[in-house]
All heavy atoms as a GROMACS GRO file, in nm:
protein
  611
    1MET      N    1   2.614  -0.472  -3.128
    1MET     CA    2   2.548  -0.546  -3.022
    1MET      C    3   2.650  -0.628  -2.942
    1MET      O    4   2.643  -0.632  -2.821
    1MET     CB    5   2.441  -0.635  -3.084
    1MET     CG    6   2.360  -0.709  -2.983
    1MET     SD    7   2.248  -0.593  -2.905
    1MET     CE    8   2.156  -0.700  -2.803
    2ILE      N    9   2.744  -0.692  -3.011
    2ILE     CA   10   2.843  -0.774  -2.942
    2ILE      C   11   2.937  -0.686  -2.862
    2ILE      O   12   2.976  -0.720  -2.750
    2ILE     CB   13   2.920  -0.863  -3.042
    2ILE    CG1   14   2.824  -0.967  -3.101
    2ILE    CG2   15   3.037  -0.931  -2.974
    2ILE    CD1   16   2.884  -1.053  -3.207
    3MET      N   17   2.976  -0.570  -2.914
    3MET     CA   18   3.065  -0.479  -2.841
    3MET      C   19   2.999  -0.429  -2.714
    3MET      O   20   3.064  -0.416  -2.611
    3MET     CB   21   3.104  -0.361  -2.931
    3MET     CG   22   3.193  -0.398  -3.047
    3MET     SD   23   3.350  -0.468  -2.992
    3MET     CE   24   3.427  -0.323  -2.930
    4ASN      N   25   2.870  -0.403  -2.720
    4ASN     CA   26   2.799  -0.357  -2.602
    4ASN      C   27   2.797  -0.466  -2.495
    4ASN      O   28   2.814  -0.438  -2.378
    4ASN     CB   29   2.657  -0.314  -2.640
    4ASN     CG   30   2.588  -0.241  -2.527
    4ASN    OD1   31   2.653  -0.197  -2.433
    4ASN    ND2   32   2.458  -0.227  -2.538
    5PHE      N   33   2.774  -0.590  -2.535
    5PHE     CA   34   2.774  -0.702  -2.442
    5PHE      C   35   2.911  -0.721  -2.379
    5PHE      O   36   2.923  -0.743  -2.260
    5PHE     CB   37   2.730  -0.830  -2.514
    5PHE     CG   38   2.739  -0.953  -2.426
    5PHE    CD1   39   2.648  -0.973  -2.326
    5PHE    CD2   40   2.842  -1.044  -2.445
    5PHE    CE1   41   2.658  -1.085  -2.244
    5PHE    CE2   42   2.852  -1.156  -2.365
    5PHE     CZ   43   2.759  -1.177  -2.264
    6ALA      N   44   3.018  -0.710  -2.460
    6ALA     CA   45   3.153  -0.726  -2.409
    6ALA      C   46   3.188  -0.614  -2.312
    6ALA      O   47   3.253  -0.637  -2.210
    6ALA     CB   48   3.253  -0.730  -2.524
    7SER      N   49   3.143  -0.495  -2.341
    7SER     CA   50   3.167  -0.382  -2.252
    7SER      C   51   3.094  -0.401  -2.120
    7SER      O   52   3.149  -0.377  -2.012
    7SER     CB   53   3.122  -0.252  -2.319
    7SER     OG   54   3.134  -0.144  -2.230
    8ASN      N   55   2.970  -0.447  -2.126
    8ASN     CA   56   2.894  -0.471  -2.004
    8ASN      C   57   2.954  -0.585  -1.923
    8ASN      O   58   2.957  -0.579  -1.800
    8ASN     CB   59   2.748  -0.502  -2.036
    8ASN     CG   60   2.674  -0.379  -2.085
    8ASN    OD1   61   2.715  -0.267  -2.057
    8ASN    ND2   62   2.566  -0.401  -2.158
    9LEU      N   63   3.002  -0.688  -1.991
    9LEU     CA   64   3.065  -0.799  -1.922
    9LEU      C   65   3.193  -0.754  -1.854
    9LEU      O   66   3.220  -0.790  -1.740
    9LEU     CB   67   3.094  -0.913  -2.021
    9LEU     CG   68   3.158  -1.038  -1.960
    9LEU    CD1   69   3.064  -1.103  -1.860
    9LEU    CD2   70   3.196  -1.136  -2.069
   10TRP      N   71   3.273  -0.673  -1.924
   10TRP     CA   72   3.398  -0.622  -1.866
   10TRP      C   73   3.368  -0.534  -1.743
   10TRP      O   74   3.434  -0.546  -1.641
   10TRP     CB   75   3.477  -0.544  -1.970
   10TRP     CG   76   3.603  -0.486  -1.915
   10TRP    CD1   77   3.628  -0.356  -1.891
   10TRP    CD2   78   3.719  -0.558  -1.875
   10TRP    NE1   79   3.754  -0.341  -1.839
   10TRP    CE2   80   3.811  -0.463  -1.829
   10TRP    CE3   81   3.754  -0.692  -1.875
   10TRP    CZ2   82   3.937  -0.500  -1.781
   10TRP    CZ3   83   3.880  -0.727  -1.828
   10TRP    CH2   84   3.969  -0.632  -1.781
   11ASP      N   85   3.268  -0.448  -1.753
   11ASP     CA   86   3.230  -0.363  -1.640
   11ASP      C   87   3.184  -0.448  -1.522
   11ASP      O   88   3.216  -0.418  -1.406
   11ASP     CB   89   3.120  -0.266  -1.680
   11ASP     CG   90   3.168  -0.159  -1.776
   11ASP    OD1   91   3.291  -0.137  -1.784
   11ASP    OD2   92   3.082  -0.098  -1.843
   12PHE      N   93   3.110  -0.554  -1.550
   12PHE     CA   94   3.064  -0.644  -1.444
   12PHE      C   95   3.182  -0.713  -1.377
   12PHE      O   96   3.187  -0.724  -1.254
   12PHE     CB   97   2.966  -0.747  -1.501
   12PHE     CG   98   2.931  -0.854  -1.403
   12PHE    CD1   99   2.842  -0.828  -1.300
   12PHE    CD2  100   2.988  -0.980  -1.411
   12PHE    CE1  101   2.810  -0.926  -1.208
   12PHE    CE2  102   2.957  -1.079  -1.320
   12PHE     CZ  103   2.867  -1.052  -1.217
   13MET      N  104   3.276  -0.762  -1.456
   13MET     CA  105   3.392  -0.833  -1.401
   13MET      C  106   3.478  -0.739  -1.315
   13MET      O  107   3.523  -0.777  -1.207
   13MET     CB  108   3.476  -0.894  -1.512
   13MET     CG  109   3.406  -1.002  -1.591
   13MET     SD  110   3.368  -1.145  -1.492
   13MET     CE  111   3.529  -1.217  -1.480
   14VAL      N  112   3.500  -0.618  -1.361
   14VAL     CA  113   3.578  -0.520  -1.284
   14VAL      C  114   3.504  -0.486  -1.155
   14VAL      O  115   3.565  -0.481  -1.047
   14VAL     CB  116   3.606  -0.394  -1.368
   14VAL    CG1  117   3.663  -0.282  -1.283
   14VAL    CG2  118   3.701  -0.427  -1.482
   15GLY      N  119   3.376  -0.464  -1.162
   15GLY     CA  120   3.297  -0.434  -1.043
   15GLY      C  121   3.297  -0.550  -0.944
   15GLY      O  122   3.310  -0.528  -0.822
   16ALA      N  123   3.284  -0.672  -0.993
   16ALA     CA  124   3.286  -0.789  -0.905
   16ALA      C  125   3.423  -0.804  -0.838
   16ALA      O  126   3.431  -0.838  -0.719
   16ALA     CB  127   3.252  -0.915  -0.985
   17PHE      N  128   3.531  -0.776  -0.912
   17PHE     CA  129   3.665  -0.784  -0.855
   17PHE      C  130   3.686  -0.678  -0.747
   17PHE      O  131   3.744  -0.706  -0.642
   17PHE     CB  132   3.769  -0.771  -0.965
   17PHE     CG  133   3.910  -0.788  -0.919
   17PHE    CD1  134   3.955  -0.912  -0.875
   17PHE    CD2  135   3.997  -0.681  -0.916
   17PHE    CE1  136   4.084  -0.929  -0.830
   17PHE    CE2  137   4.127  -0.696  -0.872
   17PHE     CZ  138   4.171  -0.821  -0.828
   18ILE      N  139   3.637  -0.558  -0.770
   18ILE     CA  140   3.650  -0.451  -0.671
   18ILE      C  141   3.571  -0.485  -0.545
   18ILE      O  142   3.620  -0.466  -0.433
   18ILE     CB  143   3.605  -0.316  -0.732
   18ILE    CG1  144   3.708  -0.272  -0.836
   18ILE    CG2  145   3.586  -0.210  -0.625
   18ILE    CD1  146   3.665  -0.151  -0.916
   19ILE      N  147   3.451  -0.539  -0.560
   19ILE     CA  148   3.372  -0.580  -0.445
   19ILE      C  149   3.441  -0.693  -0.370
   19ILE      O  150   3.444  -0.695  -0.246
   19ILE     CB  151   3.229  -0.619  -0.489
   19ILE    CG1  152   3.154  -0.494  -0.535
   19ILE    CG2  153   3.154  -0.689  -0.378
   19ILE    CD1  154   3.022  -0.522  -0.601
   20PHE      N  155   3.501  -0.788  -0.442
   20PHE     CA  156   3.575  -0.897  -0.380
   20PHE      C  157   3.692  -0.843  -0.298
   20PHE      O  158   3.714  -0.885  -0.184
   20PHE     CB  159   3.625  -0.994  -0.487
   20PHE     CG  160   3.719  -1.098  -0.436
   20PHE    CD1  161   3.672  -1.205  -0.362
   20PHE    CD2  162   3.854  -1.089  -0.461
   20PHE    CE1  163   3.759  -1.301  -0.314
   20PHE    CE2  164   3.942  -1.184  -0.414
   20PHE     CZ  165   3.894  -1.291  -0.340
   21LEU      N  166   3.769  -0.749  -0.353
   21LEU     CA  167   3.881  -0.690  -0.280
   21LEU      C  168   3.834  -0.615  -0.156
   21LEU      O  169   3.898  -0.622  -0.050
   21LEU     CB  170   3.961  -0.598  -0.371
   21LEU     CG  171   4.043  -0.664  -0.479
   21LEU    CD1  172   4.114  -0.559  -0.564
   21LEU    CD2  173   4.144  -0.761  -0.421
   22PHE      N  174   3.723  -0.545  -0.166
   22PHE     CA  175   3.670  -0.472  -0.051
   22PHE      C  176   3.626  -0.568   0.059
   22PHE      O  177   3.655  -0.545   0.177
   22PHE     CB  178   3.553  -0.384  -0.095
   22PHE     CG  179   3.497  -0.300   0.017
   22PHE    CD1  180   3.569  -0.193   0.066
   22PHE    CD2  181   3.374  -0.330   0.072
   22PHE    CE1  182   3.519  -0.116   0.169
   22PHE    CE2  183   3.323  -0.253   0.175
   22PHE     CZ  184   3.395  -0.146   0.224
   23ILE      N  185   3.561  -0.678   0.023
   23ILE     CA  186   3.519  -0.776   0.123
   23ILE      C  187   3.640  -0.842   0.187
   23ILE      O  188   3.642  -0.864   0.308
   23ILE     CB  189   3.424  -0.880   0.059
   23ILE    CG1  190   3.291  -0.814   0.025
   23ILE    CG2  191   3.402  -1.000   0.150
   23ILE    CD1  192   3.198  -0.900  -0.056
   24MET      N  193   3.744  -0.871   0.108
   24MET     CA  194   3.866  -0.928   0.165
   24MET      C  195   3.932  -0.830   0.263
   24MET      O  196   3.981  -0.870   0.367
   24MET     CB  197   3.965  -0.963   0.053
   24MET     CG  198   3.924  -1.080  -0.031
   24MET     SD  199   3.921  -1.233   0.062
   24MET     CE  200   4.093  -1.252   0.097
   25TRP      N  201   3.932  -0.702   0.230
   25TRP     CA  202   3.991  -0.603   0.319
   25TRP      C  203   3.911  -0.591   0.449
   25TRP      O  204   3.969  -0.582   0.557
   25TRP     CB  205   4.001  -0.468   0.249
   25TRP     CG  206   4.055  -0.364   0.341
   25TRP    CD1  207   4.184  -0.349   0.381
   25TRP    CD2  208   3.980  -0.264   0.408
   25TRP    NE1  209   4.193  -0.244   0.467
   25TRP    CE2  210   4.070  -0.190   0.486
   25TRP    CE3  211   3.845  -0.229   0.408
   25TRP    CZ2  212   4.028  -0.084   0.564
   25TRP    CZ3  213   3.806  -0.123   0.486
   25TRP    CH2  214   3.897  -0.051   0.562
   26ILE      N  215   3.778  -0.593   0.440
   26ILE     CA  216   3.695  -0.589   0.561
   26ILE      C  217   3.724  -0.711   0.647
   26ILE      O  218   3.734  -0.701   0.770
   26ILE     CB  219   3.545  -0.581   0.522
   26ILE    CG1  220   3.513  -0.448   0.458
   26ILE    CG2  221   3.457  -0.606   0.644
   26ILE    CD1  222   3.518  -0.329   0.550
   27TRP      N  223   3.738  -0.828   0.584
   27TRP     CA  224   3.769  -0.951   0.657
   27TRP      C  225   3.903  -0.937   0.730
   27TRP      O  226   3.916  -0.974   0.846
   27TRP     CB  227   3.773  -1.067   0.559
   27TRP     CG  228   3.791  -1.200   0.624
   27TRP    CD1  229   3.904  -1.253   0.676
   27TRP    CD2  230   3.690  -1.299   0.644
   27TRP    NE1  231   3.881  -1.376   0.726
   27TRP    CE2  232   3.750  -1.408   0.708
   27TRP    CE3  233   3.555  -1.306   0.612
   27TRP    CZ2  234   3.679  -1.521   0.743
   27TRP    CZ3  235   3.487  -1.420   0.646
   27TRP    CH2  236   3.548  -1.526   0.711
   28LEU      N  237   4.003  -0.885   0.661
   28LEU     CA  238   4.134  -0.864   0.724
   28LEU      C  239   4.126  -0.764   0.838
   28LEU      O  240   4.187  -0.782   0.943
   28LEU     CB  241   4.236  -0.815   0.621
   28LEU     CG  242   4.297  -0.919   0.530
   28LEU    CD1  243   4.380  -0.850   0.423
   28LEU    CD2  244   4.382  -1.014   0.609
   29LEU      N  245   4.050  -0.657   0.820
   29LEU     CA  246   4.035  -0.556   0.924
   29LEU      C  247   3.969  -0.615   1.048
   29LEU      O  248   4.014  -0.590   1.161
   29LEU     CB  249   3.955  -0.438   0.871
   29LEU     CG  250   3.949  -0.314   0.959
   29LEU    CD1  251   4.088  -0.253   0.972
   29LEU    CD2  252   3.852  -0.213   0.901
   30ILE      N  253   3.866  -0.694   1.031
   30ILE     CA  254   3.800  -0.759   1.145
   30ILE      C  255   3.895  -0.856   1.213
   30ILE      O  256   3.901  -0.862   1.337
   30ILE     CB  257   3.670  -0.829   1.099
   30ILE    CG1  258   3.566  -0.725   1.060
   30ILE    CG2  259   3.616  -0.921   1.207
   30ILE    CD1  260   3.444  -0.781   0.991
   31SER      N  261   3.972  -0.931   1.136
   31SER     CA  262   4.069  -1.024   1.193
   31SER      C  263   4.177  -0.951   1.272
   31SER      O  264   4.216  -0.995   1.381
   31SER     CB  265   4.136  -1.107   1.083
   31SER     OG  266   4.042  -1.184   1.015
   32VAL      N  267   4.224  -0.840   1.220
   32VAL     CA  268   4.327  -0.762   1.289
   32VAL      C  269   4.272  -0.704   1.419
   32VAL      O  270   4.337  -0.712   1.524
   32VAL     CB  271   4.383  -0.652   1.197
   32VAL    CG1  272   4.461  -0.549   1.276
   32VAL    CG2  273   4.470  -0.713   1.090
   33PHE      N  274   4.151  -0.647   1.415
   33PHE     CA  275   4.094  -0.591   1.538
   33PHE      C  276   4.068  -0.700   1.642
   33PHE      O  277   4.095  -0.680   1.760
   33PHE     CB  278   3.964  -0.516   1.509
   33PHE     CG  279   3.984  -0.372   1.472
   33PHE    CD1  280   3.944  -0.324   1.350
   33PHE    CD2  281   4.044  -0.284   1.562
   33PHE    CE1  282   3.963  -0.192   1.317
   33PHE    CE2  283   4.064  -0.151   1.529
   33PHE     CZ  284   4.023  -0.105   1.406
   34SER      N  285   4.018  -0.816   1.600
   34SER     CA  286   3.994  -0.923   1.697
   34SER      C  287   4.124  -0.974   1.756
   34SER      O  288   4.132  -1.002   1.876
   34SER     CB  289   3.914  -1.036   1.633
   34SER     OG  290   3.989  -1.100   1.533
   35ASP      N  291   4.229  -0.986   1.675
   35ASP     CA  292   4.358  -1.029   1.727
   35ASP      C  293   4.418  -0.923   1.818
   35ASP      O  294   4.476  -0.956   1.922
   35ASP     CB  295   4.455  -1.059   1.613
   35ASP     CG  296   4.590  -1.103   1.664
   35ASP    OD1  297   4.598  -1.213   1.722
   35ASP    OD2  298   4.687  -1.027   1.648
   36LEU      N  299   4.402  -0.798   1.782
   36LEU     CA  300   4.459  -0.689   1.860
   36LEU      C  301   4.400  -0.686   2.000
   36LEU      O  302   4.473  -0.672   2.100
   36LEU     CB  303   4.435  -0.556   1.789
   36LEU     CG  304   4.488  -0.430   1.855
   36LEU    CD1  305   4.640  -0.437   1.863
   36LEU    CD2  306   4.445  -0.308   1.778
   37PHE      N  307   4.269  -0.700   2.013
   37PHE     CA  308   4.207  -0.693   2.144
   37PHE      C  309   4.213  -0.826   2.220
   37PHE      O  310   4.187  -0.829   2.340
   37PHE     CB  311   4.063  -0.645   2.132
   37PHE     CG  312   4.055  -0.500   2.093
   37PHE    CD1  313   4.002  -0.463   1.971
   37PHE    CD2  314   4.103  -0.402   2.176
   37PHE    CE1  315   3.997  -0.330   1.934
   37PHE    CE2  316   4.099  -0.268   2.140
   37PHE     CZ  317   4.045  -0.233   2.019
   38ARG      N  318   4.248  -0.933   2.154
   38ARG     CA  319   4.262  -1.063   2.219
   38ARG      C  320   4.402  -1.083   2.276
   38ARG      O  321   4.421  -1.167   2.363
   38ARG     CB  322   4.231  -1.172   2.117
   38ARG     CG  323   4.200  -1.306   2.180
   38ARG     CD  324   4.170  -1.410   2.076
   38ARG     NE  325   4.064  -1.363   1.986
   38ARG     CZ  326   4.050  -1.404   1.862
   38ARG    NH1  327   4.136  -1.490   1.810
   38ARG    NH2  328   3.953  -1.360   1.786
   39ARG      N  329   4.499  -1.008   2.230
   39ARG     CA  330   4.638  -1.026   2.271
   39ARG      C  331   4.658  -0.987   2.416
   39ARG      O  332   4.609  -0.885   2.461
   39ARG     CB  333   4.731  -0.943   2.184
   39ARG     CG  334   4.740  -0.989   2.043
   39ARG     CD  335   4.834  -0.900   1.966
   39ARG     NE  336   4.970  -0.939   1.987
   39ARG     CZ  337   5.039  -1.011   1.899
   39ARG    NH1  338   4.983  -1.049   1.788
   39ARG    NH2  339   5.162  -1.044   1.922
   40LYS      N  340   4.734  -1.069   2.487
   40LYS     CA  341   4.768  -1.039   2.626
   40LYS      C  342   4.908  -0.977   2.636
   40LYS      O  343   4.941  -0.919   2.738
   40LYS     CB  344   4.764  -1.167   2.709
   40LYS     CG  345   4.631  -1.238   2.707
   40LYS     CD  346   4.537  -1.178   2.805
   40LYS     CE  347   4.415  -1.266   2.817
   40LYS     NZ  348   4.292  -1.197   2.798
   41ASP      N  349   4.990  -0.991   2.532
   41ASP     CA  350   5.128  -0.944   2.540
   41ASP      C  351   5.145  -0.798   2.496
   41ASP      O  352   5.254  -0.744   2.505
   41ASP     CB  353   5.220  -1.034   2.457
   41ASP     CG  354   5.183  -1.039   2.310
   41ASP    OD1  355   5.069  -1.002   2.277
   41ASP    OD2  356   5.267  -1.080   2.230
   42SER      N  357   5.038  -0.733   2.452
   42SER     CA  358   5.046  -0.592   2.412
   42SER      C  359   4.989  -0.504   2.523
   42SER      O  360   4.889  -0.538   2.585
   42SER     CB  361   4.967  -0.567   2.285
   42SER     OG  362   5.026  -0.635   2.176
   43SER      N  363   5.052  -0.389   2.544
   43SER     CA  364   5.002  -0.296   2.645
   43SER      C  365   4.882  -0.220   2.590
   43SER      O  366   4.852  -0.222   2.471
   43SER     CB  367   5.113  -0.199   2.684
   43SER     OG  368   5.144  -0.115   2.575
   44GLY      N  369   4.815  -0.150   2.679
   44GLY     CA  370   4.700  -0.071   2.638
   44GLY      C  371   4.739   0.042   2.544
   44GLY      O  372   4.667   0.074   2.450
   45LEU      N  373   4.855   0.102   2.570
   45LEU     CA  374   4.902   0.211   2.484
   45LEU      C  375   4.932   0.160   2.343
   45LEU      O  376   4.898   0.226   2.245
   45LEU     CB  377   5.027   0.276   2.545
   45LEU     CG  378   5.086   0.391   2.466
   45LEU    CD1  379   4.987   0.505   2.458
   45LEU    CD2  380   5.216   0.436   2.528
   46ALA      N  381   4.992   0.043   2.334
   46ALA     CA  382   5.021  -0.015   2.202
   46ALA      C  383   4.891  -0.044   2.126
   46ALA      O  384   4.882  -0.020   2.005
   46ALA     CB  385   5.103  -0.142   2.216
   47LYS      N  386   4.790  -0.091   2.197
   47LYS     CA  387   4.661  -0.118   2.132
   47LYS      C  388   4.596   0.010   2.083
   47LYS      O  389   4.540   0.015   1.973
   47LYS     CB  390   4.569  -0.192   2.229
   47LYS     CG  391   4.613  -0.333   2.257
   47LYS     CD  392   4.522  -0.402   2.355
   47LYS     CE  393   4.576  -0.541   2.386
   47LYS     NZ  394   4.490  -0.614   2.479
   48VAL      N  395   4.605   0.117   2.163
   48VAL     CA  396   4.549   0.246   2.122
   48VAL      C  397   4.621   0.298   1.999
   48VAL      O  398   4.557   0.348   1.905
   48VAL     CB  399   4.556   0.347   2.239
   48VAL    CG1  400   4.526   0.488   2.191
   48VAL    CG2  401   4.461   0.308   2.349
   49ILE      N  402   4.753   0.287   1.997
   49ILE     CA  403   4.830   0.334   1.881
   49ILE      C  404   4.793   0.254   1.757
   49ILE      O  405   4.774   0.311   1.649
   49ILE     CB  406   4.981   0.327   1.911
   49ILE    CG1  407   5.016   0.432   2.016
   49ILE    CG2  408   5.063   0.348   1.784
   49ILE    CD1  409   5.156   0.423   2.068
   50TRP      N  410   4.779   0.121   1.770
   50TRP     CA  411   4.741   0.040   1.655
   50TRP      C  412   4.601   0.077   1.605
   50TRP      O  413   4.576   0.082   1.484
   50TRP     CB  414   4.746  -0.109   1.688
   50TRP     CG  415   4.880  -0.168   1.666
   50TRP    CD1  416   4.964  -0.219   1.759
   50TRP    CD2  417   4.948  -0.182   1.540
   50TRP    NE1  418   5.080  -0.263   1.699
   50TRP    CE2  419   5.072  -0.243   1.565
   50TRP    CE3  420   4.916  -0.149   1.409
   50TRP    CZ2  421   5.163  -0.270   1.464
   50TRP    CZ3  422   5.007  -0.177   1.308
   50TRP    CH2  423   5.128  -0.237   1.336
   51VAL      N  424   4.508   0.103   1.697
   51VAL     CA  425   4.372   0.141   1.655
   51VAL      C  426   4.375   0.274   1.580
   51VAL      O  427   4.309   0.289   1.477
   51VAL     CB  428   4.277   0.148   1.778
   51VAL    CG1  429   4.146   0.215   1.742
   51VAL    CG2  430   4.251   0.008   1.831
   52ILE      N  431   4.452   0.370   1.630
   52ILE     CA  432   4.463   0.500   1.561
   52ILE      C  433   4.523   0.481   1.422
   52ILE      O  434   4.474   0.538   1.324
   52ILE     CB  435   4.544   0.599   1.645
   52ILE    CG1  436   4.464   0.638   1.770
   52ILE    CG2  437   4.581   0.723   1.565
   52ILE    CD1  438   4.541   0.718   1.871
   53VAL      N  439   4.629   0.400   1.412
   53VAL     CA  440   4.692   0.376   1.282
   53VAL      C  441   4.593   0.307   1.188
   53VAL      O  442   4.582   0.342   1.070
   53VAL     CB  443   4.820   0.292   1.298
   53VAL    CG1  444   4.871   0.242   1.164
   53VAL    CG2  445   4.928   0.373   1.367
   54LEU      N  446   4.517   0.212   1.240
   54LEU     CA  447   4.421   0.140   1.156
   54LEU      C  448   4.306   0.229   1.110
   54LEU      O  449   4.251   0.208   1.002
   54LEU     CB  450   4.366   0.018   1.230
   54LEU     CG  451   4.464  -0.097   1.248
   54LEU    CD1  452   4.408  -0.200   1.346
   54LEU    CD2  453   4.497  -0.160   1.115
   55LEU      N  454   4.270   0.328   1.190
   55LEU     CA  455   4.162   0.418   1.150
   55LEU      C  456   4.210   0.530   1.058
   55LEU      O  457   4.137   0.571   0.968
   55LEU     CB  458   4.095   0.479   1.274
   55LEU     CG  459   4.017   0.381   1.360
   55LEU    CD1  460   3.963   0.452   1.484
   55LEU    CD2  461   3.903   0.317   1.282
   56VAL      N  462   4.333   0.578   1.078
   56VAL     CA  463   4.385   0.687   0.997
   56VAL      C  464   4.438   0.637   0.863
   56VAL      O  465   4.411   0.696   0.758
   56VAL     CB  466   4.494   0.765   1.075
   56VAL    CG1  467   4.562   0.868   0.987
   56VAL    CG2  468   4.434   0.831   1.198
   57LEU      N  469   4.514   0.529   0.866
   57LEU     CA  470   4.571   0.470   0.744
   57LEU      C  471   4.524   0.324   0.734
   57LEU      O  472   4.601   0.232   0.763
   57LEU     CB  473   4.724   0.476   0.748
   57LEU     CG  474   4.786   0.614   0.763
   57LEU    CD1  475   4.932   0.602   0.796
   57LEU    CD2  476   4.764   0.693   0.637
   58PRO      N  477   4.401   0.300   0.694
   58PRO     CA  478   4.346   0.165   0.704
   58PRO      C  479   4.421   0.059   0.624
   58PRO      O  480   4.452  -0.047   0.677
   58PRO     CB  481   4.202   0.180   0.657
   58PRO     CG  482   4.190   0.312   0.596
   58PRO     CD  483   4.305   0.395   0.640
   59TYR      N  484   4.450   0.084   0.497
   59TYR     CA  485   4.515  -0.018   0.416
   59TYR      C  486   4.659  -0.041   0.462
   59TYR      O  487   4.701  -0.155   0.483
   59TYR     CB  488   4.513   0.020   0.268
   59TYR     CG  489   4.374   0.020   0.209
   59TYR    CD1  490   4.308   0.138   0.183
   59TYR    CD2  491   4.311  -0.100   0.180
   59TYR    CE1  492   4.180   0.138   0.131
   59TYR    CE2  493   4.184  -0.101   0.127
   59TYR     CZ  494   4.118   0.017   0.103
   59TYR     OH  495   3.993   0.016   0.052
   60LEU      N  496   4.731   0.066   0.478
   60LEU     CA  497   4.869   0.056   0.522
   60LEU      C  498   4.877  -0.001   0.664
   60LEU      O  499   4.965  -0.080   0.695
   60LEU     CB  500   4.937   0.194   0.516
   60LEU     CG  501   5.085   0.198   0.546
   60LEU    CD1  502   5.162   0.117   0.442
   60LEU    CD2  503   5.133   0.341   0.547
   61GLY      N  504   4.783   0.037   0.749
   61GLY     CA  505   4.781  -0.013   0.886
   61GLY      C  506   4.758  -0.163   0.893
   61GLY      O  507   4.823  -0.233   0.971
   62VAL      N  508   4.665  -0.214   0.813
   62VAL     CA  509   4.638  -0.358   0.812
   62VAL      C  510   4.760  -0.435   0.764
   62VAL      O  511   4.801  -0.534   0.825
   62VAL     CB  512   4.514  -0.391   0.724
   62VAL    CG1  513   4.506  -0.539   0.694
   62VAL    CG2  514   4.388  -0.345   0.792
   63PHE      N  515   4.823  -0.387   0.658
   63PHE     CA  516   4.940  -0.458   0.606
   63PHE      C  517   5.058  -0.446   0.702
   63PHE      O  518   5.133  -0.542   0.718
   63PHE     CB  519   4.975  -0.407   0.467
   63PHE     CG  520   4.871  -0.441   0.364
   63PHE    CD1  521   4.821  -0.344   0.280
   63PHE    CD2  522   4.821  -0.569   0.353
   63PHE    CE1  523   4.723  -0.374   0.186
   63PHE    CE2  524   4.725  -0.601   0.260
   63PHE     CZ  525   4.675  -0.504   0.177
   64ALA      N  526   5.074  -0.332   0.767
   64ALA     CA  527   5.182  -0.317   0.865
   64ALA      C  528   5.158  -0.409   0.984
   64ALA      O  529   5.252  -0.471   1.036
   64ALA     CB  530   5.192  -0.172   0.911
   65TYR      N  531   5.033  -0.420   1.030
   65TYR     CA  532   5.003  -0.509   1.141
   65TYR      C  533   5.031  -0.654   1.104
   65TYR      O  534   5.086  -0.730   1.182
   65TYR     CB  535   4.858  -0.493   1.185
   65TYR     CG  536   4.826  -0.570   1.311
   65TYR    CD1  537   4.852  -0.515   1.435
   65TYR    CD2  538   4.772  -0.698   1.307
   65TYR    CE1  539   4.825  -0.584   1.552
   65TYR    CE2  540   4.744  -0.768   1.422
   65TYR     CZ  541   4.771  -0.711   1.544
   65TYR     OH  542   4.745  -0.781   1.660
   66LEU      N  543   4.990  -0.693   0.984
   66LEU     CA  544   5.014  -0.831   0.941
   66LEU      C  545   5.162  -0.862   0.929
   66LEU      O  546   5.206  -0.972   0.962
   66LEU     CB  547   4.944  -0.857   0.807
   66LEU     CG  548   4.792  -0.863   0.811
   66LEU    CD1  549   4.736  -0.876   0.672
   66LEU    CD2  550   4.744  -0.976   0.899
   67LEU      N  551   5.241  -0.764   0.885
   67LEU     CA  552   5.384  -0.786   0.872
   67LEU      C  553   5.455  -0.790   1.007
   67LEU      O  554   5.545  -0.872   1.028
   67LEU     CB  555   5.448  -0.678   0.785
   67LEU     CG  556   5.417  -0.686   0.636
   67LEU    CD1  557   5.473  -0.565   0.564
   67LEU    CD2  558   5.474  -0.814   0.576
   68THR      N  559   5.414  -0.704   1.098
   68THR     CA  560   5.485  -0.696   1.226
   68THR      C  561   5.432  -0.791   1.331
   68THR      O  562   5.507  -0.838   1.415
   68THR     CB  563   5.481  -0.552   1.282
   68THR    OG1  564   5.346  -0.513   1.301
   68THR    CG2  565   5.551  -0.456   1.187
   69GLN      N  566   5.304  -0.820   1.328
   69GLN     CA  567   5.242  -0.902   1.433
   69GLN      C  568   5.187  -1.033   1.379
   69GLN      O  569   5.110  -1.101   1.446
   69GLN     CB  570   5.127  -0.824   1.499
   69GLN     CG  571   5.164  -0.688   1.550
   69GLN     CD  572   5.264  -0.693   1.664
   69GLN    OE1  573   5.260  -0.784   1.746
   69GLN    NE2  574   5.354  -0.599   1.667
   70GLY      N  575   5.224  -1.070   1.259
   70GLY     CA  576   5.170  -1.191   1.196
   70GLY      C  577   5.202  -1.318   1.270
   70GLY      O  578   5.122  -1.412   1.272
   71ASN      N  579   5.322  -1.325   1.330
   71ASN     CA  580   5.355  -1.446   1.405
   71ASN      C  581   5.265  -1.467   1.524
   71ASN      O  582   5.230  -1.580   1.558
   71ASN     CB  583   5.502  -1.438   1.451
   71ASN     CG  584   5.598  -1.444   1.335
   71ASN    OD1  585   5.565  -1.496   1.230
   71ASN    ND2  586   5.717  -1.388   1.354
   72GLY      N  587   5.226  -1.358   1.590
   72GLY     CA  588   5.135  -1.368   1.704
   72GLY      C  589   4.996  -1.408   1.662
   72GLY      O  590   4.922  -1.471   1.738
   73MET      N  591   4.956  -1.372   1.541
   73MET     CA  592   4.823  -1.409   1.492
   73MET      C  593   4.815  -1.559   1.465
   73MET      O  594   4.708  -1.618   1.474
   73MET     CB  595   4.788  -1.332   1.365
   73MET     CG  596   4.759  -1.187   1.388
   73MET     SD  597   4.713  -1.101   1.237
   73MET     CE  598   4.545  -1.157   1.216
   74ALA      N  599   4.926  -1.620   1.434
   74ALA     CA  600   4.926  -1.762   1.402
   74ALA      C  601   4.909  -1.849   1.527
   74ALA      O  602   4.865  -1.964   1.516
   74ALA     CB  603   5.056  -1.800   1.332
   75ASP      N  604   4.938  -1.793   1.643
   75ASP     CA  605   4.925  -1.871   1.768
   75ASP      C  606   4.783  -1.890   1.810
   75ASP      O  607   4.695  -1.821   1.787
   75ASP     CB  608   5.003  -1.804   1.880
   75ASP     CG  609   5.152  -1.808   1.854
   75ASP    OD1  610   5.196  -1.894   1.776
   75ASP    OD2  611   5.222  -1.724   1.912
   0.00000   0.00000   0.00000
């Protein structure tokens, strides 16, 4: 009985952590898209390329955007 409870608790914790990571990623994606379309210093072609990268490689695209354009997001 105790092993079953521990297994269920572990499954719940892992599931809650995965949902938390997914919500954090959605939050980052929304922040990146809002910053991308709010920027005045990027051309239309650069915005289109970033959108394609974000749709094709979502995780890598978000992290690449944060690394390369993070200073502009802070303004």
